[in-house]
C-alpha angles and dihedrals in degrees: 000000000000118000123205102227092162090067091057092041091054092046090051093049090051095044112127095216145015088252091058090049089051090054090051091049090049090053089057092047091049091049091049091051090058093056124095119237095269092048090048089054091051090046092052093047092050091045092052090049092049093048093047091050092048093048090048091050092049091049091051091048091048093049091049092051093044091049092049092053096053 
């Protein structure tokens, strides 16, 4: 099972309010609650991979911007 975290991430970034972000987060929590233990493990592994990749990308972008401004 492959989960599209980027879709939720993009929706959250573009949310117009904290309340809208909370609804998106609740969707993920509700989805997670429906998964069996093995699927929850896969979900968590994929989420950690996605977050690590996004943080790495942000760090690279930040360093590029910081380096360009010095």
